[in-house]
C-alpha positions as CSV (number, residue, x, y, z in Angstrom):
1,M,-9.0,21.8,-20.0
2,T,-5.6,20.4,-21.2
3,V,-3.8,23.2,-20.4
4,S,-5.4,23.9,-16.9
5,S,-5.3,20.4,-15.9
6,L,-2.5,20.5,-13.7
7,Q,-3.1,24.1,-12.8
8,P,-1.5,24.7,-9.2
9,L,-3.9,25.8,-6.3
10,D,-3.7,29.3,-5.5
11,P,-1.6,29.3,-2.5
12,R,-3.8,31.7,-0.8
13,A,-6.5,29.0,-0.7
14,F,-4.6,26.3,1.1
15,D,-6.2,26.4,4.5
16,E,-6.1,23.8,7.3
17,R,-8.8,21.7,5.7
18,K,-6.8,21.4,2.7
19,A,-3.5,20.6,4.8
20,Q,-5.6,17.8,6.5
21,H,-6.7,16.6,3.2
22,L,-3.1,16.6,1.8
23,L,-1.7,14.8,5.1
24,Q,-4.5,12.1,4.5
25,R,-3.9,11.5,0.9
26,A,0.0,11.7,0.9
27,G,0.2,9.7,4.2
28,F,-2.2,8.6,7.1
29,G,-3.4,12.1,8.4
30,G,-2.3,14.0,11.3
31,T,-3.1,15.4,14.6
32,P,-4.8,19.0,14.5
33,K,-1.2,20.4,15.7
34,Q,0.3,18.8,12.8
35,I,-2.2,20.0,10.3
36,Q,-1.7,23.4,11.5
37,S,2.0,23.2,11.0
38,I,1.4,21.9,7.4
39,A,-1.1,24.6,6.7
40,N,1.4,27.3,8.1
41,L,4.1,25.9,5.7
42,G,2.2,27.0,2.7
43,L,1.1,24.9,-0.4
44,E,4.7,24.7,-2.1
45,K,6.8,24.3,1.2
46,A,4.3,21.7,2.5
47,V,4.3,19.7,-0.7
48,D,8.2,20.0,-0.6
49,Y,8.4,18.8,2.9
50,I,6.3,15.9,2.2
51,V,7.3,14.7,-1.0
52,N,11.1,14.9,-0.7
53,Y,10.9,12.9,2.5
54,E,14.5,11.6,2.3
55,K,15.4,15.0,4.0
56,L,13.8,13.6,7.0
57,K,16.0,10.9,8.9
58,D,14.5,7.4,9.0
59,P,15.3,6.6,12.7
60,N,14.5,2.6,11.6
61,P,15.8,2.0,8.4
62,A,15.3,-1.5,6.5
63,T,18.5,-3.2,6.6
64,R,19.1,-6.7,4.7
65,D,20.4,-8.3,7.8
66,A,17.6,-7.5,9.8
67,Y,15.8,-10.9,9.2
68,D,17.2,-14.4,8.8
69,K,17.8,-15.1,4.9
70,D,18.6,-19.0,5.6
71,I,15.3,-20.5,6.8
72,I,14.3,-21.4,3.2
73,R,17.7,-21.6,1.9
74,P,18.2,-24.1,-1.0
75,P,19.6,-27.5,-0.4
76,T,23.4,-28.0,-0.9
77,R,24.8,-30.3,-3.4
78,V,25.7,-32.6,-0.7
79,E,22.2,-32.5,1.0
80,R,20.3,-33.0,-2.4
81,E,22.4,-36.1,-3.3
82,A,21.7,-37.5,0.3
83,I,18.0,-36.9,-0.4
84,R,18.1,-38.3,-3.9
85,K,19.7,-41.5,-2.5
86,A,17.2,-42.0,0.4
87,R,14.5,-41.8,-2.3
88,T,16.1,-44.0,-4.7
89,S,16.9,-46.7,-2.0
90,G,13.4,-46.7,-0.2
91,N,15.1,-45.3,2.9
92,E,11.8,-44.2,4.4
93,A,13.2,-43.3,7.7
94,M,15.6,-41.0,6.3
95,V,13.0,-39.3,3.8
96,E,10.7,-38.8,6.8
97,K,13.7,-37.0,8.5
98,F,14.0,-34.6,5.6
99,R,10.6,-34.1,5.6
100,N,10.5,-33.0,9.3
101,E,13.1,-31.0,8.9
102,R,11.4,-29.0,6.1
103,Q,8.2,-28.7,8.1
104,I,10.4,-27.2,11.0
105,K,11.7,-24.6,8.6
106,Q,8.4,-24.0,7.1
107,R,6.8,-23.1,10.5
108,A,9.9,-20.9,11.5
109,D,9.5,-19.2,8.0
110,R,5.6,-18.4,8.7
111,K,6.6,-17.1,12.4
112,Q,9.1,-14.7,10.5
113,I,6.5,-13.5,8.0
114,S,4.2,-12.7,10.8
115,E,7.1,-10.7,12.7
116,M,7.7,-8.8,9.3
117,E,4.0,-8.0,9.1
118,R,4.0,-6.4,12.6
119,W,7.4,-4.7,11.8
120,W,5.6,-3.1,8.8
121,F,2.5,-2.3,10.5
122,Q,4.7,-0.2,13.3
123,R,6.6,1.4,10.4
124,L,3.3,2.5,8.9
125,V,2.1,4.0,12.3
126,S,5.5,5.5,13.5
127,T,7.2,6.7,10.5
128,P,8.1,10.2,10.0
129,R,8.0,9.7,6.3
130,P,4.6,8.6,5.6
131,L,4.4,9.0,1.7
132,E,7.2,6.8,1.7
133,E,5.2,3.9,3.3
134,K,2.1,4.9,1.6
135,L,3.8,4.5,-1.9
136,T,5.5,1.2,-0.6
137,L,2.0,-0.1,0.1
138,F,0.8,1.0,-3.4
139,W,3.7,-0.6,-5.3
140,H,3.1,-4.0,-3.1
141,G,-0.5,-4.0,-4.3
142,H,0.4,-2.9,-8.1
143,F,3.1,-5.5,-8.3
144,A,1.4,-7.7,-6.2
145,T,3.1,-10.7,-4.5
146,G,1.7,-13.2,-1.9
147,Y,4.0,-14.9,0.6
148,R,1.6,-18.0,0.7
149,S,2.5,-18.6,-3.1
150,I,6.3,-18.3,-2.7
151,E,6.5,-19.3,1.0
152,N,10.0,-17.4,1.4
153,S,9.5,-14.7,4.0
154,Y,13.1,-13.1,3.1
155,H,12.1,-12.8,-0.5
156,M,9.0,-10.9,0.4
157,Y,11.4,-8.9,2.5
158,L,13.7,-8.1,-0.2
159,Q,10.8,-7.1,-2.4
160,N,9.5,-4.8,0.2
161,M,12.9,-2.9,0.4
162,F,13.0,-2.8,-3.3
163,F,9.4,-1.0,-3.3
164,R,10.6,1.4,-0.4
165,Q,13.9,2.2,-1.8
166,N,12.0,2.9,-5.5
167,A,8.8,4.2,-4.3
168,M,9.4,7.5,-6.1
169,G,12.1,6.6,-8.4
170,N,11.6,5.8,-12.3
171,F,8.4,3.9,-13.1
172,K,10.3,2.3,-16.2
173,E,14.0,2.0,-15.5
174,D,13.6,1.5,-11.5
175,L,10.5,-0.4,-11.1
176,V,9.3,-2.4,-13.9
177,R,12.7,-3.3,-15.0
178,G,13.5,-4.3,-11.4
179,I,10.6,-6.3,-11.0
180,I,11.5,-8.8,-13.5
181,H,14.8,-9.4,-11.8
182,D,12.9,-9.6,-8.3
183,P,13.2,-13.0,-6.7
184,A,9.9,-13.0,-5.0
185,M,8.1,-11.8,-8.4
186,I,10.2,-14.4,-10.5
187,K,9.0,-17.3,-8.0
188,Y,5.6,-16.1,-7.8
189,L,4.7,-16.1,-11.4
190,N,7.0,-19.2,-12.1
191,N,9.6,-17.4,-14.3
192,D,12.1,-20.0,-12.6
193,Q,10.3,-22.4,-14.7
194,N,10.9,-20.1,-18.0
195,R,13.2,-22.2,-20.4
196,K,13.5,-22.0,-24.0
197,S,12.4,-25.7,-24.5
198,A,9.1,-24.8,-22.4
199,P,8.4,-21.1,-22.3
200,N,6.2,-19.9,-19.1
201,E,3.9,-17.0,-20.0
202,N,3.0,-15.8,-16.5
203,L,5.4,-13.2,-15.9
204,A,5.3,-11.8,-19.8
205,R,1.3,-11.6,-19.4
206,E,1.1,-10.1,-16.1
207,L,3.8,-7.5,-16.9
208,M,1.7,-6.2,-19.7
209,E,-1.8,-6.8,-18.5
210,L,-1.4,-5.8,-14.7
211,F,1.9,-3.8,-14.4
212,T,2.3,-1.5,-17.6
213,L,-0.5,-1.5,-20.1
214,G,-3.8,-3.1,-18.9
215,E,-5.8,-6.0,-19.8
216,G,-6.2,-6.3,-23.3
217,E,-4.6,-2.8,-24.2
218,G,-2.2,-2.5,-27.1
219,Y,-0.9,-6.1,-27.3
220,T,-1.9,-9.6,-28.5
221,E,-1.5,-13.3,-27.3
222,D,1.5,-13.5,-29.9
223,D,3.1,-10.4,-27.9
224,I,2.7,-12.5,-24.9
225,K,4.2,-15.7,-26.3
226,E,7.4,-13.6,-27.5
227,G,7.5,-11.8,-24.3
228,A,7.7,-15.0,-22.4
229,R,10.5,-16.3,-24.7
230,C,12.4,-13.1,-23.9
231,L,12.3,-13.6,-20.2
232,T,13.5,-17.5,-20.7
233,G,16.5,-17.7,-18.2
234,Y,15.5,-15.1,-15.8
235,T,15.6,-17.0,-12.8
236,V,16.7,-16.9,-8.8
237,E,19.8,-18.6,-7.2
238,D,19.1,-18.4,-3.3
239,D,18.6,-14.6,-2.9
240,E,19.5,-13.3,-5.9
241,F,18.4,-12.8,-9.5
242,V,20.6,-14.9,-12.2
243,F,20.4,-15.1,-15.9
244,R,21.0,-18.5,-17.2
245,A,22.2,-18.2,-20.7
246,Q,21.6,-21.7,-21.5
247,Q,18.3,-21.7,-20.7
248,H,17.5,-18.4,-22.8
249,D,16.1,-18.4,-26.3
250,T,18.2,-16.4,-28.5
251,G,16.1,-16.7,-31.5
252,T,14.4,-13.7,-33.1
253,K,11.1,-12.5,-31.3
254,R,8.6,-10.3,-33.0
255,I,6.8,-7.8,-30.6
256,F,4.5,-5.2,-31.3
257,G,5.5,-5.4,-35.0
258,R,9.2,-5.2,-34.7
259,S,11.7,-8.2,-34.6
260,G,14.9,-8.5,-32.8
261,N,16.9,-10.8,-30.8
262,Y,15.3,-9.7,-27.5
263,D,15.8,-10.4,-23.9
264,G,13.8,-9.3,-20.8
265,D,15.2,-5.8,-20.8
266,D,14.6,-5.4,-24.2
267,F,11.0,-6.5,-23.7
268,V,10.5,-3.6,-21.0
269,D,11.9,-1.3,-23.6
270,R,9.3,-2.5,-26.3
271,I,6.3,-2.2,-23.7
272,F,7.2,1.5,-23.0
273,T,6.7,2.3,-26.6
274,R,2.8,1.6,-26.3
275,S,0.7,4.7,-26.1
276,N,-1.1,3.3,-23.0
277,A,2.1,2.5,-20.8
278,S,1.8,6.1,-19.3
279,R,-2.0,6.2,-18.9
280,F,-2.5,2.8,-17.2
281,I,-0.1,3.8,-14.1
282,I,-1.6,7.3,-13.9
283,E,-4.9,5.8,-13.6
284,K,-4.2,3.6,-10.7
285,L,-2.1,6.5,-9.1
286,Y,-5.3,8.8,-10.0
287,R,-7.5,6.4,-7.9
288,Y,-5.1,5.9,-5.2
289,F,-4.3,9.5,-4.4
290,I,-7.3,11.4,-5.8
291,N,-10.6,9.7,-6.2
292,D,-11.8,6.1,-6.5
293,L,-15.5,6.5,-6.4
294,P,-17.8,6.1,-9.2
295,H,-18.4,9.8,-9.8
296,G,-14.6,10.5,-9.9
297,D,-14.8,9.6,-13.6
298,T,-15.5,13.0,-15.2
299,T,-14.4,15.0,-18.0
300,E,-12.1,16.8,-15.8
301,S,-10.4,13.7,-14.1
302,R,-10.0,12.2,-17.9
303,A,-8.3,15.6,-18.8
304,F,-6.2,15.7,-15.6
305,V,-4.9,11.9,-16.2
306,L,-4.0,12.6,-19.7
307,A,-2.0,15.6,-18.7
308,L,-0.3,13.8,-16.1
309,G,0.3,10.9,-18.5
310,N,1.9,13.2,-21.0
311,L,4.0,14.9,-18.2
312,L,5.2,11.3,-17.0
313,K,6.6,10.9,-20.7
314,R,8.1,14.2,-20.9
315,K,9.9,13.5,-17.6
316,G,11.2,10.0,-19.0
317,W,9.0,7.8,-16.5
318,E,10.4,9.9,-13.5
319,L,7.6,9.5,-10.8
320,R,8.7,12.6,-8.4
321,P,7.3,15.2,-10.6
322,I,4.3,13.5,-10.9
323,I,3.4,13.1,-7.3
324,E,4.4,16.6,-6.8
325,S,2.1,17.8,-9.5
326,I,-0.9,16.1,-7.9
327,F,-0.5,17.6,-4.6
328,L,0.1,21.0,-6.1
329,S,-2.9,21.0,-8.5
330,E,-6.0,22.7,-7.9
331,H,-7.9,19.5,-9.3
332,F,-6.7,17.4,-6.1
333,Y,-8.0,20.0,-3.7
334,D,-11.4,20.5,-5.7
335,E,-14.6,19.7,-3.5
336,T,-15.5,16.7,-5.6
337,N,-12.3,15.1,-4.7
338,M,-12.3,15.8,-1.0
339,N,-13.4,12.6,1.0
340,S,-13.8,10.6,-2.1
341,I,-11.6,7.7,-1.3
342,I,-12.9,4.6,0.8
343,K,-10.2,4.2,3.3
344,S,-8.3,0.8,3.0
345,P,-8.4,-1.0,6.3
346,I,-4.4,-0.1,6.7
347,Q,-5.5,3.5,5.9
348,L,-8.4,3.1,8.4
349,I,-6.3,1.8,11.2
350,V,-3.2,3.6,10.7
351,Q,-4.8,6.9,10.2
352,A,-7.1,6.6,13.5
353,T,-3.8,5.4,15.0
354,R,-1.6,8.5,14.1
355,T,-4.6,11.2,14.4
356,L,-6.3,9.8,17.6
357,N,-2.8,9.1,19.3
358,P,-4.5,6.1,21.5
359,P,-2.4,4.5,24.4
360,H,-0.1,1.6,23.4
361,R,-1.8,-1.5,24.5
362,S,-0.3,-5.1,25.2
363,N,0.0,-6.9,21.9
364,M,-1.4,-3.8,20.2
365,V,0.2,-4.2,16.7
366,R,-0.5,-7.7,16.8
367,T,-4.2,-7.3,17.4
368,L,-4.2,-4.5,14.7
369,A,-2.7,-6.8,11.9
370,I,-5.1,-9.3,12.7
371,A,-8.0,-7.1,12.5
372,S,-6.8,-5.6,9.2
373,D,-6.7,-9.2,7.8
374,F,-10.3,-9.9,8.9
375,M,-11.4,-6.5,6.9
376,G,-9.6,-7.7,3.6
377,Q,-6.1,-6.7,3.9
378,R,-3.1,-8.4,5.2
379,L,0.5,-7.2,4.5
380,F,2.5,-9.5,2.3
381,A,-0.6,-11.4,1.5
382,P,-2.6,-9.7,-1.7
383,P,-5.3,-12.0,-2.8
384,S,-4.1,-12.5,-6.1
385,V,-1.4,-10.9,-8.8
386,K,-4.3,-8.4,-9.3
387,G,-3.9,-7.1,-5.8
388,W,-6.6,-5.7,-3.6
389,D,-9.5,-4.2,-5.6
390,G,-10.2,-1.4,-3.1
391,G,-12.7,1.3,-3.3
392,R,-16.2,-0.2,-2.5
393,S,-14.8,-3.7,-2.4
394,W,-13.4,-2.7,1.3
395,I,-17.3,-2.3,2.5
396,N,-19.6,-5.1,3.4
397,T,-21.6,-5.9,6.3
398,S,-18.9,-8.0,8.0
399,T,-16.1,-5.8,7.4
400,M,-18.1,-2.9,8.5
401,F,-18.6,-4.7,12.0
402,M,-14.7,-5.2,12.1
403,R,-13.9,-1.7,11.2
404,Q,-16.0,-0.3,13.9
405,N,-14.8,-2.7,16.4
406,T,-11.3,-2.0,15.8
407,L,-11.9,1.6,16.3
408,L,-13.7,0.8,19.4
409,Y,-10.5,-1.0,20.4
410,L,-8.2,1.7,19.8
411,L,-10.4,4.2,21.7
412,T,-11.2,1.7,24.9
413,G,-9.1,-1.2,24.8
414,Q,-12.1,-3.5,23.8
415,R,-10.5,-6.1,21.2
416,P,-12.1,-6.5,17.8
417,D,-12.8,-10.4,18.6
418,G,-14.8,-9.5,21.7
419,K,-12.2,-10.8,24.4
420,P,-11.9,-9.2,27.4
421,W,-10.7,-5.4,27.8
422,E,-7.0,-5.0,27.7
423,T,-5.9,-2.8,30.5
424,G,-2.3,-2.6,29.8
425,G,-0.7,0.9,28.9
426,D,-2.3,4.1,29.9
427,T,-6.0,5.4,29.7
428,F,-6.9,7.1,26.6
429,D,-6.5,10.7,26.8
430,A,-9.4,11.8,24.9
431,M,-9.5,15.4,26.4
432,S,-6.1,16.2,24.8
433,L,-7.9,16.2,21.4
434,V,-10.1,19.2,22.4
435,V,-7.4,21.0,24.4
436,G,-7.9,24.9,23.8
437,E,-11.5,24.4,22.6
438,T,-14.6,25.8,24.5
439,R,-16.3,23.5,27.1
440,D,-19.3,24.3,25.5
441,P,-20.8,20.7,24.4
442,K,-22.2,22.1,20.9
443,D,-18.9,23.8,20.3
444,T,-17.1,20.6,21.1
445,V,-19.2,18.3,19.0
446,T,-18.8,20.8,15.9
447,F,-14.9,20.9,16.5
448,L,-14.7,17.0,16.6
449,L,-17.2,16.5,13.6
450,T,-15.2,19.1,11.4
451,T,-11.9,17.8,12.4
452,L,-12.4,14.2,12.2
453,L,-14.5,14.3,9.1
454,N,-12.8,17.1,7.5
455,V,-15.5,18.9,6.6
456,D,-16.3,22.8,6.4
457,E,-19.6,22.5,8.2
458,P,-20.7,19.1,9.9
459,N,-24.1,17.7,8.9
460,R,-27.1,19.2,11.5
461,D,-28.5,15.5,12.0
462,R,-24.9,14.5,13.2
463,V,-24.6,17.7,15.6
464,A,-28.0,16.9,16.9
465,S,-27.6,13.1,17.7
466,L,-24.0,13.7,19.5
467,L,-26.0,16.6,21.4
468,D,-28.8,14.0,22.5
469,Y,-25.9,11.7,23.8
470,M,-24.2,14.5,25.5
471,K,-27.7,15.2,27.3
472,T,-27.6,11.8,28.6
473,Q,-24.2,12.5,30.2
474,N,-25.5,15.6,31.8
475,N,-23.7,17.7,29.1
476,K,-20.3,16.8,31.1
477,L,-17.2,17.0,29.0
478,N,-14.6,14.8,30.5
479,N,-12.4,12.1,29.4
480,E,-15.4,9.6,29.2
481,T,-17.8,11.6,27.5
482,V,-15.5,12.7,24.7
483,T,-14.4,9.1,24.3
484,G,-18.0,8.3,23.9
485,L,-18.4,11.2,21.2
486,L,-15.1,9.9,19.4
487,T,-16.7,6.3,19.4
488,L,-20.0,7.6,17.6
489,I,-18.1,9.6,15.2
490,T,-15.7,6.7,13.9
491,A,-18.8,4.6,13.5
492,M,-20.3,7.1,11.0
493,P,-20.3,6.2,7.4
494,E,-18.5,9.4,6.6
495,Y,-15.4,8.3,8.7
496,Q,-15.0,5.3,6.3
497,L,-13.8,8.1,3.8
498,C,-10.8,10.3,3.4
């Protein structure tokens, strides 16, 4: 299957169901009208429209001055000297004053990261360039950095901008080389403490283990130690990367069997000589965009990953040809890869918001951000440098309860934490989702199941249970009963997949 692994889908097979599959995987789904528009474009134009998103105007571009960069600024030389004198002289009142000022800044910074979280959530929900945000989220989980460890919201914001600007750039030159110069990552993995007199191995280890090669794949502990020496002197001054030559180890390093006077950028070059540098990132992209369930590991999937990895090397580590090849491929639209990814909390919430088009409610974005955190995914706060495990880890008894209640909130205004109903905003116009459909209950039930679960034929038992509900409502189709149908469908296990 090596030659046919990247075989494009026959354009004649690109129907509304496959268009919906594309919208869900390359972004966060779409309304029936959007799905029809994408299907009408045809396969190649649809993929071009989604992948080359730079052609679409960003109505609210992220800018460096959108947030306060000086909340957690480093103390000036005068301030450092004043603190030193207070401590040396035992001036407890002055030391306490400095401590209180620090705590005030920390509270302000925590408030700012919460504002950033809501800002990103709003972007995810409203962006006309969903693939850009989907990839930004992917890189946030791949090069995982958490606010709680670095306690500098502005550095997290700069990193978020970096991921967005390079979301579909060059994996080696833009993303990997960029991340070793990123202030948030340098702080998170303590490379600001990496000096020739005392090398710190954190960044060198994770660069190979989690970012490029995979755990224990193609490197040794000695390679980690030598890589740490390469990265000595790579540090941060305020909001910028700086190279401290006096802290850099200029001695000869031996990495992957070759010796040289390497620095951090040379280390990146050496990493990308390893055969699994292409396979590791392709496997992660495969699980993110194509199939993350255990049955997704097949002879066909392995051949597809191999073919994509070879393409990535041939294209000089450029990501755009890889993403295009995925979305054009027959393999991507194979029945075994449809509805084979468990929605992350962000995917669940954002997709439901973008497809069901619920009314805006007071504090809605804040409520959704809190709900996502309870489900195990908080923006700017991956659980560790490994990021989120994803897949089946998203589902357990407590997260399922929160998942269903969050969707209930979107449809009805009932908050996930059980607080009173929020009546701010308009009533949900459920009937707008079935406009033009027959008023026959069975046809409506079939349409909603087919659309929301993206299936050819809905399960007979599901149809029967929803028709039983309609009988209790005297088979009346109105805003209330259609909302009830949506509530029941979004509570189904199948709705957790995309």
